[in-house]
C-alpha positions as CSV (number, residue, x, y, z in Angstrom):
1,M,34.1,-12.7,-22.8
2,A,32.5,-14.3,-19.7
3,K,29.9,-17.0,-20.5
4,K,26.3,-16.1,-19.7
5,S,24.9,-18.6,-17.3
6,P,21.1,-19.4,-17.0
7,G,19.1,-18.0,-14.1
8,V,17.5,-14.8,-13.0
9,V,19.0,-11.6,-14.4
10,E,18.2,-7.9,-13.9
11,R,18.2,-5.8,-17.1
12,P,19.3,-3.1,-17.0
13,K,21.3,-3.3,-13.7
14,G,19.5,-1.6,-10.9
15,S,16.2,-1.1,-12.9
16,G,14.2,-3.6,-10.8
17,K,13.2,-5.4,-14.1
18,F,13.9,-9.2,-13.8
19,Y,14.1,-11.9,-16.4
20,V,14.5,-15.6,-16.3
21,R,17.2,-16.7,-18.8
22,I,17.3,-20.3,-20.1
23,K,18.8,-22.1,-23.1
24,H,16.7,-24.4,-25.3
25,H,18.3,-26.1,-28.3
26,G,21.2,-23.7,-28.2
27,K,18.9,-20.6,-28.3
28,E,18.7,-18.2,-25.4
29,R,15.2,-17.3,-24.2
30,L,14.1,-14.6,-21.7
31,T,11.0,-14.6,-19.7
32,R,9.9,-11.4,-17.8
33,V,9.0,-11.9,-14.1
34,A,7.7,-9.5,-11.5
35,S,10.5,-10.0,-8.9
36,K,13.7,-11.9,-8.3
37,A,11.9,-14.3,-5.9
38,Q,9.3,-15.1,-8.6
39,G,12.1,-15.6,-11.1
40,K,13.7,-18.3,-9.0
41,A,10.5,-20.2,-8.9
42,V,9.9,-19.8,-12.6
43,Y,13.4,-20.8,-13.5
44,T,13.1,-24.0,-11.4
45,R,9.9,-24.9,-13.3
46,L,11.2,-24.2,-16.7
47,R,14.5,-26.1,-16.1
48,A,12.4,-29.1,-15.0
49,E,10.3,-28.9,-18.2
50,I,13.4,-28.8,-20.4
51,L,15.0,-31.8,-18.6
52,E,11.8,-33.8,-19.0
53,G,11.3,-32.8,-22.6
54,R,8.0,-30.9,-21.9
55,Y,9.2,-27.4,-22.5
56,Q,7.6,-25.4,-25.3
57,P,8.5,-21.8,-26.0
58,E,5.7,-19.6,-24.7
59,R,5.3,-17.7,-28.0
60,A,4.8,-21.0,-29.8
61,R,1.6,-21.9,-28.0
62,P,-1.6,-19.9,-27.1
63,I,-2.0,-19.1,-23.4
64,S,-5.1,-18.4,-21.4
65,L,-5.5,-15.6,-18.9
66,K,-5.9,-18.0,-16.0
67,T,-2.7,-19.8,-16.9
68,W,-0.9,-16.4,-17.0
69,I,-2.4,-15.4,-13.7
70,D,-1.2,-18.6,-12.0
71,R,2.3,-17.8,-13.4
72,C,2.1,-14.3,-12.0
73,L,1.2,-15.6,-8.5
74,E,3.9,-18.2,-8.6
75,G,6.6,-17.1,-6.2
76,S,5.1,-13.6,-5.9
77,A,6.8,-11.5,-3.3
78,N,3.9,-9.1,-3.0
79,R,3.4,-8.2,0.7
80,D,-0.3,-7.8,0.1
81,K,-0.6,-11.3,-1.2
82,A,-4.1,-11.8,0.2
83,H,-5.6,-9.0,-1.9
84,E,-3.5,-10.1,-4.9
85,E,-4.9,-13.6,-4.7
86,Q,-8.4,-12.4,-4.1
87,R,-8.4,-10.1,-7.2
88,S,-6.6,-12.7,-9.3
89,K,-9.2,-15.3,-8.4
90,Y,-12.0,-13.0,-9.5
91,W,-10.4,-12.4,-13.0
92,S,-9.6,-16.1,-13.3
93,T,-13.3,-16.9,-12.8
94,I,-14.6,-14.1,-15.1
95,L,-12.1,-14.2,-18.0
96,G,-9.8,-17.1,-17.1
97,N,-10.7,-19.5,-19.9
98,R,-10.3,-16.8,-22.6
99,L,-7.0,-16.8,-24.6
100,F,-5.0,-13.6,-24.5
101,S,-5.8,-13.1,-28.2
102,E,-9.5,-13.1,-27.5
103,I,-9.6,-10.5,-24.7
104,T,-10.5,-7.0,-26.0
105,S,-10.7,-3.6,-24.6
106,E,-14.5,-3.8,-25.0
107,D,-14.6,-7.0,-22.8
108,I,-12.8,-5.2,-20.0
109,R,-14.9,-2.0,-20.3
110,H,-18.0,-4.1,-20.2
111,H,-17.0,-5.8,-17.0
112,Q,-16.0,-2.5,-15.4
113,T,-19.5,-1.1,-16.2
114,K,-21.2,-4.3,-15.0
115,M,-19.3,-4.3,-11.6
116,L,-20.3,-0.7,-10.9
117,A,-24.0,-1.2,-12.1
118,S,-24.4,-4.2,-9.7
119,G,-24.4,-1.8,-6.7
120,D,-22.2,-4.2,-4.8
121,W,-18.9,-2.5,-5.8
122,K,-17.6,0.9,-4.8
123,P,-15.8,2.8,-7.6
124,S,-12.6,2.6,-5.5
125,T,-13.0,-1.2,-5.3
126,V,-13.6,-1.6,-9.0
127,N,-10.4,0.5,-9.6
128,R,-8.4,-1.8,-7.3
129,Y,-9.5,-4.9,-9.3
130,M,-8.9,-3.1,-12.6
131,S,-5.4,-2.1,-11.4
132,A,-4.6,-5.8,-10.6
133,L,-5.7,-6.9,-14.0
134,R,-3.7,-4.1,-15.7
135,R,-0.6,-5.1,-13.8
136,M,-0.9,-8.7,-15.0
137,L,-1.5,-7.7,-18.6
138,T,1.4,-5.3,-18.5
139,L,3.7,-8.2,-17.5
140,A,2.3,-10.2,-20.4
141,L,3.0,-7.3,-22.8
142,N,6.6,-7.0,-21.5
143,D,7.1,-10.7,-21.9
144,G,5.7,-10.8,-25.5
145,K,2.6,-12.8,-24.7
146,I,0.4,-10.1,-26.1
147,L,1.2,-7.5,-28.8
148,R,-1.2,-4.8,-27.6
149,H,-2.4,-3.9,-24.1
150,P,-6.2,-4.3,-24.1
151,M,-6.5,-1.8,-21.2
152,K,-4.7,1.0,-23.1
153,G,-6.9,4.1,-23.0
154,L,-9.3,2.6,-20.4
155,K,-10.2,5.2,-17.9
156,F,-10.5,4.4,-14.2
157,L,-13.6,5.4,-12.3
158,P,-13.6,8.7,-10.4
159,E,-13.3,8.2,-6.7
160,E,-14.9,10.3,-3.9
161,Q,-12.0,11.6,-1.8
162,K,-12.9,11.4,1.9
163,D,-9.5,12.2,3.3
164,H,-9.6,13.2,7.0
165,Y,-7.5,12.7,10.0
166,F,-8.0,12.0,13.7
167,S,-7.5,14.9,16.0
168,D,-5.6,14.6,19.4
169,A,-9.0,14.4,21.1
170,A,-10.2,11.6,18.8
171,L,-7.0,9.7,19.3
172,K,-7.3,9.9,23.1
173,K,-10.9,8.6,22.9
174,I,-9.8,5.7,20.6
175,C,-6.9,4.9,23.0
176,A,-9.3,4.7,26.0
177,L,-11.4,2.1,24.2
178,M,-8.6,-0.2,23.2
179,D,-6.5,-2.8,25.0
180,P,-2.8,-1.8,25.3
181,Q,-1.5,-4.2,22.6
182,A,-4.1,-3.1,20.0
183,W,-3.4,0.6,20.8
184,R,0.4,0.0,20.3
185,E,-0.5,-1.2,16.7
186,V,-2.6,1.9,16.1
187,H,0.0,4.2,17.6
188,F,2.7,2.6,15.5
189,A,0.6,3.2,12.3
190,V,0.4,6.9,13.1
191,E,4.1,7.2,13.9
192,T,5.3,5.4,10.8
193,C,2.6,6.3,8.3
194,L,2.8,2.7,6.9
195,R,0.1,1.1,4.9
196,A,-1.7,-1.8,6.7
197,S,-0.2,-4.4,4.4
198,E,3.3,-2.9,5.1
199,Q,2.9,-2.8,8.8
200,Y,1.5,-6.3,9.1
201,G,4.1,-7.6,6.7
202,L,7.0,-6.4,8.8
203,K,9.6,-8.8,10.0
204,W,12.1,-8.1,12.8
205,T,14.8,-8.4,10.1
206,D,13.3,-5.3,8.5
207,V,14.0,-3.3,11.7
208,N,17.3,-1.6,12.2
209,F,17.6,-0.1,15.7
210,D,21.1,1.3,15.1
211,T,20.1,3.4,12.1
212,K,16.6,3.9,13.4
213,H,14.8,2.9,10.2
214,L,12.6,0.2,8.7
215,S,13.1,-1.4,5.3
216,I,10.0,-2.2,3.3
217,P,11.5,-4.7,0.7
218,L,8.6,-4.6,-1.7
219,S,6.4,-1.6,-1.3
220,K,3.5,-0.5,-3.4
221,S,5.9,1.0,-5.9
222,N,7.8,-2.3,-6.2
223,K,10.9,-0.7,-4.7
224,T,12.7,-1.1,-1.4
225,R,11.7,1.8,0.8
226,R,13.5,3.1,4.0
227,V,11.2,4.5,6.6
228,P,12.7,6.6,9.5
229,L,11.6,5.6,13.0
230,S,10.6,8.3,15.5
231,D,11.6,7.9,19.2
232,Q,8.0,6.9,19.9
233,A,8.0,4.2,17.2
234,L,11.3,2.8,18.6
235,H,9.7,2.8,22.1
236,I,6.7,0.8,20.8
237,L,9.0,-1.7,19.0
238,R,11.1,-2.2,22.2
239,S,7.9,-2.8,24.2
240,L,6.8,-5.7,22.0
241,D,7.8,-9.3,23.0
242,S,6.9,-10.9,19.7
243,A,10.6,-11.1,18.8
244,L,10.9,-13.9,21.4
245,E,8.4,-16.2,19.6
246,S,8.0,-14.9,16.0
247,P,9.8,-13.6,13.0
248,W,6.9,-11.1,12.5
249,V,6.7,-7.8,14.4
250,F,2.9,-8.1,14.6
251,P,2.2,-11.9,14.6
252,D,-1.1,-13.7,14.4
253,T,-2.5,-14.2,17.9
254,I,-3.2,-17.9,17.3
255,D,-0.2,-18.9,15.2
256,P,2.8,-16.7,16.0
257,L,4.7,-18.1,13.0
258,K,2.3,-16.3,10.7
259,P,1.7,-12.5,10.4
260,K,-1.4,-10.9,11.7
261,H,-3.8,-10.3,8.8
262,P,-4.4,-6.6,8.0
263,Y,-8.1,-7.4,7.6
264,H,-8.5,-8.5,11.2
265,A,-6.7,-5.4,12.5
266,G,-8.9,-3.2,10.3
267,A,-12.1,-4.9,11.3
268,H,-11.3,-4.6,15.1
269,F,-10.4,-0.9,14.6
270,K,-13.8,-0.3,12.8
271,R,-15.6,-1.7,15.8
272,I,-13.7,0.7,18.1
273,L,-14.6,3.6,15.8
274,R,-18.3,2.6,15.9
275,K,-18.1,2.5,19.7
276,A,-16.5,6.0,19.7
277,G,-19.1,7.3,17.2
278,M,-16.5,8.2,14.7
279,P,-16.2,7.7,10.9
280,G,-13.1,6.3,9.3
281,N,-11.0,3.2,8.9
282,W,-7.5,2.0,9.4
283,H,-6.1,3.9,6.4
284,V,-7.1,7.2,8.2
285,L,-4.2,6.5,10.6
286,R,-1.8,7.0,7.7
287,H,-3.5,10.3,6.8
288,T,-3.3,11.2,10.5
289,G,0.5,10.6,10.6
290,A,1.1,12.6,7.5
291,T,-1.1,15.5,8.5
292,R,0.4,15.7,12.0
293,R,3.9,16.0,10.4
294,L,2.7,18.8,8.0
295,L,1.1,20.6,10.9
296,A,4.4,20.3,12.8
297,G,6.2,22.1,10.0
298,V,7.8,19.1,8.2
299,D,8.2,20.0,4.5
300,L,6.0,18.3,1.8
301,V,9.0,16.6,0.1
302,T,10.1,14.9,3.3
303,V,6.5,13.8,4.1
304,S,6.2,12.4,0.5
305,K,9.3,10.3,1.0
306,I,8.1,9.0,4.4
307,L,4.8,8.0,2.8
308,G,6.6,6.3,-0.2
309,H,4.7,8.3,-2.8
310,Q,6.2,8.2,-6.3
311,T,5.1,11.8,-7.0
312,I,4.7,14.8,-4.8
313,Q,1.3,15.4,-6.4
314,T,-0.1,12.4,-4.5
315,T,1.1,14.0,-1.2
316,M,-0.5,17.3,-2.0
317,R,-3.9,15.8,-1.4
318,Y,-3.1,16.2,2.4
319,L,-2.6,19.9,2.1
320,H,-6.4,20.6,2.2
321,L,-6.5,18.9,5.6
322,V,-3.8,21.3,6.9
323,Q,-5.6,24.2,5.4
324,D,-8.9,23.1,7.1
325,H,-7.0,23.0,10.4
326,M,-5.6,26.5,9.8
327,A,-9.0,27.9,8.9
328,S,-10.5,26.6,12.2
329,A,-7.5,27.9,14.2
330,I,-7.1,31.3,12.6
331,N,-9.4,33.1,15.1
332,R,-7.4,31.8,18.1
333,G,-5.3,34.7,19.5
334,S,-7.2,37.4,17.6
335,L,-7.4,40.8,19.1
336,V,-10.7,42.7,19.4
337,L,-10.4,46.4,20.3
338,D,-13.2,48.2,22.0
339,Q,-14.3,51.7,21.0
340,T,-11.9,53.4,23.4
341,G,-8.9,51.6,22.1
342,K,-7.8,50.9,25.6
343,N,-9.4,47.5,26.3
344,F,-9.1,44.5,24.1
345,Q,-10.1,40.9,24.1
346,V,-8.0,37.9,23.2
347,K,-9.7,34.9,21.7
348,S,-7.9,32.3,23.6
349,G,-9.3,29.2,21.9
350,T,-10.1,27.6,25.2
351,K,-12.5,24.7,25.4
352,S,-15.2,26.9,26.9
353,G,-14.8,29.4,24.0
354,T,-14.8,32.4,26.4
355,N,-12.5,35.3,25.8
356,V,-10.0,36.7,28.2
357,L,-10.3,40.4,28.9
358,I,-7.1,42.3,29.4
359,T,-7.2,45.9,30.6
360,S,-4.3,48.2,29.6
């Protein structure tokens, strides 16, 4: 039987669940990690602790939430690392000095209520922060740091759904207000339906011009996702010169060796929308891309895969946008007979709204 060597292992194979395996005093110990990249960093640290005689099995010592948060961030391969660090810092400040054994469901529920009552937090923002905390506590549960998940049974806040999309006329207006490079980024978002963090985390090594697809190594579902590229998306990529100076498809304008931050792209886009007198934000571009494909007749399952949704139920939220479009378009082409039955009008749906009279 082959000897098991220390390092990062995936159990079961192909599951996406990674563990760091070490040996201490002849006993094998496994530590759960979020990704293979994080596992390599954790293994290096644990190996150094063993060699220096500082290692103590985690279960033998109490651990604070802050210590665990720092471990989770160590070597994290999350593409939306800016938000991850921001939310982690918040929880480190609020509950960081508490030991895992001291954190209760009531504590977390109290903070959820307090965040909403302050008036400074939208329900959706509270939910994003709660989701980040839940993820870190789930990792702790899987690794045996806690015996019970303190967020089990905790309900997230209801969010007001404001899904809408940009019409062709709206996109033309937006295009006219933007410089060519900024518009390429907006156009690419509509063509690919990527999340902002995914688009601005793209490297040229993620682009395959031969097979016409993108690879998103660590998407929101923590799985590698393949995104097909339309002819327009390929044209946009070929028009970019960032490949000559940066590993990033959309690099930072000041330091090309760094990616452009999604926040900066979103803030600029919001300013353009204000100029145009339109509501919305960067994420509406994703809704727009999905809705345009549904209107073009692409089936729901395919659109769900393009978006990277884990369940088709998530994609079904876009159906009401399509239904609204159909409701507004249903009268176009209607026939209106006069009393003689000889003359009829066709509602042409022209910009002027006038009908065309056809005499038989």
